[in-house]
OpenMM code with the backbone's topology and positions (N, CA, C; nanometers):
from openmm import Vec3, app, unit

residues = "MET SER GLU PRO TRP LYS ARG VAL PHE PRO THR GLY GLU CYS TRP CYS GLY CYS GLY GLU GLU VAL PRO VAL THR ALA PHE PHE LYS PRO GLY HIS ASP ARG ARG ALA GLU THR ILE VAL MET LYS LEU GLU TYR GLY SER VAL ALA GLN PHE LEU ASP ALA HIS GLY PHE GLY PRO GLY LYS ARG ASN ALA HIS ARG GLU ALA GLU ALA THR MET ARG GLY LYS PRO ASN ARG LEU SER ARG".split()
positions = [
    Vec3(7.7872, -6.2543, 10.1861),
    Vec3(7.8520, -6.3900, 10.1912),
    Vec3(7.8512, -6.4507, 10.0780),
    Vec3(7.9253, -6.5738, 10.0645),
    Vec3(7.8915, -6.6275, 9.9583),
    Vec3(7.8038, -6.7303, 9.9161),
    Vec3(7.7057, -6.7520, 9.8308),
    Vec3(7.6493, -6.8799, 9.8072),
    Vec3(7.6995, -7.0312, 9.8911),
    Vec3(7.6281, -7.1023, 9.9360),
    Vec3(7.6688, -7.2206, 9.9177),
    Vec3(7.6881, -7.2864, 9.7816),
    Vec3(7.8202, -7.3894, 9.7536),
    Vec3(7.7793, -7.4691, 9.6665),
    Vec3(7.7237, -7.5529, 9.6065),
    Vec3(7.6343, -7.6189, 9.5203),
    Vec3(7.5780, -7.7161, 9.4707),
    Vec3(7.6739, -7.8346, 9.5082),
    Vec3(7.6080, -7.8974, 9.5877),
    Vec3(7.7125, -8.0840, 9.5154),
    Vec3(7.6443, -8.1232, 9.3765),
    Vec3(7.7870, -8.2017, 9.3385),
    Vec3(7.7468, -8.2689, 9.2540),
    Vec3(7.7944, -8.3937, 9.3112),
    Vec3(7.7391, -8.4973, 9.1583),
    Vec3(7.7945, -8.5978, 9.2383),
    Vec3(7.8582, -8.7076, 9.1185),
    Vec3(7.9754, -8.7553, 9.0327),
    Vec3(8.0310, -8.7997, 8.9234),
    Vec3(7.9218, -8.9415, 8.9399),
    Vec3(7.9570, -8.9429, 8.7913),
    Vec3(7.7987, -9.0090, 8.7443),
    Vec3(7.8519, -9.1711, 8.6325),
    Vec3(8.0121, -9.1333, 8.6238),
    Vec3(8.1000, -9.2580, 8.5626),
    Vec3(8.0769, -9.2258, 8.4073),
    Vec3(8.0344, -9.0698, 8.3742),
    Vec3(8.1376, -9.0646, 8.2405),
    Vec3(8.1529, -8.9169, 8.3095),
    Vec3(8.3084, -8.9202, 8.1896),
    Vec3(8.3638, -8.8068, 8.2235),
    Vec3(8.3430, -8.6745, 8.2041),
    Vec3(8.3136, -8.6172, 8.3106),
    Vec3(8.2541, -8.4677, 8.2980),
    Vec3(8.3549, -8.3795, 8.1947),
    Vec3(8.4462, -8.3885, 8.1617),
    Vec3(8.4262, -8.2852, 7.9866),
    Vec3(8.4096, -8.2716, 7.9009),
    Vec3(8.3473, -8.4066, 7.8917),
    Vec3(8.2272, -8.4185, 7.7675),
    Vec3(8.3467, -8.4816, 7.6887),
    Vec3(8.4173, -8.5015, 7.6696),
    Vec3(8.4998, -8.5927, 7.6082),
    Vec3(8.4478, -8.7434, 7.5644),
    Vec3(8.3074, -8.7963, 7.6718),
    Vec3(8.2309, -8.9371, 7.6913),
    Vec3(8.2997, -9.0735, 7.6787),
    Vec3(8.4267, -9.0417, 7.7637),
    Vec3(8.4478, -9.1601, 7.8126),
    Vec3(8.4141, -9.2048, 7.9731),
    Vec3(8.4219, -9.3056, 7.9765),
    Vec3(8.3434, -9.3573, 8.1169),
    Vec3(8.4861, -9.3583, 8.1793),
    Vec3(8.4922, -9.3668, 8.3354),
    Vec3(8.5843, -9.3418, 8.4499),
    Vec3(8.5146, -9.4048, 8.5158),
    Vec3(8.5969, -9.4433, 8.6534),
    Vec3(8.5265, -9.5011, 8.7472),
    Vec3(8.4274, -9.3839, 8.8412),
    Vec3(8.3244, -9.4812, 8.8732),
    Vec3(8.1780, -9.4106, 8.9221),
    Vec3(8.2501, -9.2859, 9.0761),
    Vec3(8.3795, -9.3646, 9.1465),
    Vec3(8.3514, -9.2557, 9.2001),
    Vec3(8.5127, -9.1148, 9.1683),
    Vec3(8.5060, -9.1037, 9.0179),
    Vec3(8.5893, -9.0031, 8.9914),
    Vec3(8.4807, -8.9968, 8.8960),
    Vec3(8.4766, -8.8013, 8.8986),
    Vec3(8.4897, -8.7008, 8.7194),
    Vec3(8.5696, -8.6716, 8.6868),
    Vec3(8.6790, -8.7211, 8.6644),
    Vec3(8.7714, -8.6837, 8.5293),
    Vec3(8.8528, -8.8024, 8.4763),
    Vec3(8.8744, -8.7993, 8.3479),
    Vec3(8.9786, -8.9328, 8.3375),
    Vec3(9.1228, -8.7984, 8.3548),
    Vec3(9.2407, -8.8729, 8.3710),
    Vec3(9.3073, -8.7901, 8.4436),
    Vec3(9.3266, -8.6825, 8.3432),
    Vec3(9.3475, -8.5904, 8.4150),
    Vec3(9.4336, -8.4802, 8.3069),
    Vec3(9.2894, -8.3460, 8.2323),
    Vec3(9.1978, -8.4370, 8.2183),
    Vec3(9.0758, -8.4520, 8.1673),
    Vec3(9.0347, -8.2804, 8.3168),
    Vec3(9.0237, -8.2512, 8.4159),
    Vec3(8.9761, -8.1766, 8.4712),
    Vec3(9.0329, -8.0302, 8.4230),
    Vec3(9.1780, -8.0172, 8.3957),
    Vec3(9.2316, -7.9042, 8.3826),
    Vec3(9.1769, -7.8939, 8.2184),
    Vec3(9.1955, -7.9150, 8.0958),
    Vec3(9.1497, -7.9445, 7.9256),
    Vec3(9.0100, -7.9080, 7.9587),
    Vec3(8.8791, -7.9147, 8.0608),
    Vec3(8.7791, -7.8938, 8.0666),
    Vec3(8.8149, -7.7226, 8.1796),
    Vec3(8.8598, -7.7190, 8.2252),
    Vec3(8.9091, -7.5959, 8.2588),
    Vec3(8.8999, -7.4735, 8.1341),
    Vec3(9.0481, -7.4814, 8.1491),
    Vec3(9.0239, -7.4411, 7.9965),
    Vec3(8.9659, -7.4545, 7.8588),
    Vec3(8.9529, -7.5496, 7.8177),
    Vec3(8.7834, -7.5016, 7.7280),
    Vec3(8.7338, -7.3747, 7.7398),
    Vec3(8.6547, -7.4045, 7.9390),
    Vec3(8.5346, -7.3426, 7.9773),
    Vec3(8.5516, -7.1936, 7.9657),
    Vec3(8.6810, -7.1616, 8.0283),
    Vec3(8.7756, -7.0165, 8.0587),
    Vec3(8.7729, -6.9319, 7.9037),
    Vec3(8.7966, -7.0304, 7.8051),
    Vec3(8.8111, -6.9564, 7.6515),
    Vec3(8.6908, -6.9572, 7.6368),
    Vec3(8.5910, -7.0322, 7.6744),
    Vec3(8.4518, -6.9961, 7.6385),
    Vec3(8.3539, -6.8630, 7.6700),
    Vec3(8.4470, -6.8846, 7.8083),
    Vec3(8.3091, -6.7861, 7.8568),
    Vec3(8.3801, -6.6933, 7.8750),
    Vec3(8.5379, -6.6858, 7.9013),
    Vec3(8.6204, -6.5666, 7.8704),
    Vec3(8.7223, -6.5125, 7.8044),
    Vec3(8.7214, -6.5846, 7.7210),
    Vec3(8.8281, -6.5390, 7.5678),
    Vec3(8.9660, -6.6014, 7.6200),
    Vec3(9.0238, -6.5681, 7.8051),
    Vec3(9.0878, -6.6478, 7.8217),
    Vec3(9.1793, -6.6607, 7.9484),
    Vec3(9.2547, -6.7430, 7.9555),
    Vec3(9.2973, -6.7686, 8.1591),
    Vec3(9.3113, -6.5760, 8.1510),
    Vec3(9.4031, -6.5257, 8.1588),
    Vec3(9.4268, -6.3557, 8.1622),
    Vec3(9.2699, -6.2622, 8.2125),
    Vec3(9.1893, -6.2846, 8.0938),
    Vec3(9.0642, -6.2406, 8.1167),
    Vec3(9.0021, -6.2824, 8.1998),
    Vec3(8.9625, -6.4666, 8.2741),
    Vec3(8.9328, -6.4671, 8.3642),
    Vec3(8.8916, -6.4219, 8.5305),
    Vec3(9.0657, -6.4602, 8.5386),
    Vec3(9.1006, -6.4248, 8.6057),
    Vec3(9.0865, -6.2763, 8.6373),
    Vec3(9.1190, -6.1163, 8.5382),
    Vec3(9.0742, -6.0480, 8.5685),
    Vec3(8.8678, -5.9549, 8.5826),
    Vec3(8.8475, -6.0801, 8.5717),
    Vec3(8.6553, -6.0683, 8.5416),
    Vec3(8.6454, -6.1410, 8.6868),
    Vec3(8.7140, -6.1361, 8.7672),
    Vec3(8.7201, -6.2293, 8.9460),
    Vec3(8.8204, -6.1441, 9.0001),
    Vec3(8.8673, -6.0280, 8.9378),
    Vec3(8.9399, -5.9119, 9.0119),
    Vec3(9.0963, -5.9434, 9.0753),
    Vec3(9.1369, -6.0701, 9.0046),
    Vec3(9.2299, -6.0932, 8.9888),
    Vec3(9.3389, -6.0655, 8.9336),
    Vec3(9.5131, -6.0523, 8.9205),
    Vec3(9.6425, -5.9483, 8.8497),
    Vec3(9.6485, -5.8585, 8.8840),
    Vec3(9.7968, -5.8649, 8.8237),
    Vec3(9.8841, -5.7177, 8.9138),
    Vec3(9.7781, -5.6170, 8.9157),
    Vec3(9.7898, -5.5505, 9.0761),
    Vec3(9.7803, -5.4772, 9.1054),
    Vec3(9.6027, -5.4825, 9.1819),
    Vec3(9.5549, -5.5890, 9.1934),
    Vec3(9.4914, -5.6498, 9.2344),
    Vec3(9.4922, -5.7882, 9.3283),
    Vec3(9.3588, -5.8500, 9.3678),
    Vec3(9.3455, -5.9526, 9.4777),
    Vec3(9.4905, -6.0356, 9.3838),
    Vec3(9.5132, -6.0908, 9.5119),
    Vec3(9.7059, -6.1936, 9.4311),
    Vec3(9.6359, -6.3710, 9.4416),
    Vec3(9.6233, -6.4295, 9.3958),
    Vec3(9.5692, -6.5806, 9.4287),
    Vec3(9.6038, -6.6146, 9.4632),
    Vec3(9.7848, -6.6257, 9.4302),
    Vec3(9.9173, -6.7111, 9.5152),
    Vec3(9.8076, -6.7253, 9.6425),
    Vec3(9.8631, -6.5719, 9.6712),
    Vec3(9.8495, -6.5343, 9.8331),
    Vec3(9.7159, -6.5591, 9.8985),
    Vec3(9.6427, -6.5804, 9.8088),
    Vec3(9.4706, -6.5926, 9.8825),
    Vec3(9.4886, -6.7432, 9.9151),
    Vec3(9.5490, -6.8032, 9.8476),
    Vec3(9.5636, -7.0059, 9.8404),
    Vec3(9.6626, -7.0373, 9.9269),
    Vec3(9.7167, -6.9774, 9.9103),
    Vec3(9.8254, -6.9684, 10.0763),
    Vec3(9.7254, -6.9596, 10.1534),
    Vec3(9.6801, -6.8622, 10.1927),
    Vec3(9.6290, -6.7990, 10.3194),
    Vec3(9.4721, -6.8523, 10.3483),
    Vec3(9.4651, -6.9653, 10.2034),
    Vec3(9.3326, -7.0510, 10.2538),
    Vec3(9.4140, -7.2400, 10.3425),
    Vec3(9.4901, -7.2424, 10.2959),
    Vec3(9.5773, -7.3356, 10.3474),
    Vec3(9.6202, -7.3327, 10.4478),
    Vec3(9.6501, -7.2276, 10.4910),
    Vec3(9.7360, -7.1983, 10.6090),
    Vec3(9.7051, -7.3307, 10.7114),
    Vec3(9.7182, -7.3157, 10.8155),
    Vec3(9.6789, -7.4283, 10.9518),
    Vec3(9.6167, -7.5876, 10.8472),
    Vec3(9.6072, -7.5841, 10.7066),
    Vec3(9.5886, -7.7231, 10.6532),
    Vec3(9.7294, -7.8058, 10.6208),
    Vec3(9.6643, -7.9618, 10.6643),
    Vec3(9.7801, -8.0253, 10.5709),
    Vec3(9.8245, -8.0328, 10.4947),
    Vec3(9.9515, -8.0387, 10.4022),
    Vec3(10.0076, -7.9657, 10.2607),
    Vec3(10.0564, -8.1338, 10.1574),
    Vec3(9.9221, -8.1751, 10.0855),
    Vec3(9.9242, -8.3282, 10.0538),
    Vec3(10.0899, -8.3108, 10.0475),
    Vec3(10.1195, -8.1884, 9.9268),
    Vec3(10.2461, -8.1780, 9.8345),
    Vec3(10.3447, -8.2266, 9.9504),
    Vec3(10.3646, -8.2084, 10.0515),
    Vec3(10.4502, -8.2100, 10.1906),
    Vec3(10.5133, -8.3622, 10.2311),
    Vec3(10.4169, -8.4629, 10.2010),
    Vec3(10.4448, -8.5215, 10.2576),
    Vec3(10.5716, -8.6437, 10.1976),
] * unit.nanometer
topology = app.Topology()
chain = topology.addChain("A")
for resn in residues:
    res = topology.addResidue(resn, chain)
    for name in ("N", "CA", "C"):
        topology.addAtom(name, app.Element.getBySymbol(name[0]), res)
């Protein structure tokens, strides 16, 4: 069983590290969440492909797309509105 996630809270500062101010209800400025993901993946794994491989995803392994679809099955799709 997975460990429970630690709850985190917005601080009013963008979590990507740019130092810019955001509303106290937000973690990131628009687009900065993706920037932060990419930076951390490259720093910790070297590339997105190496990140996926390290977590058991990729051709002939776990399929991220299929697993995401299975997780969302039965939940409203915010994009289909």
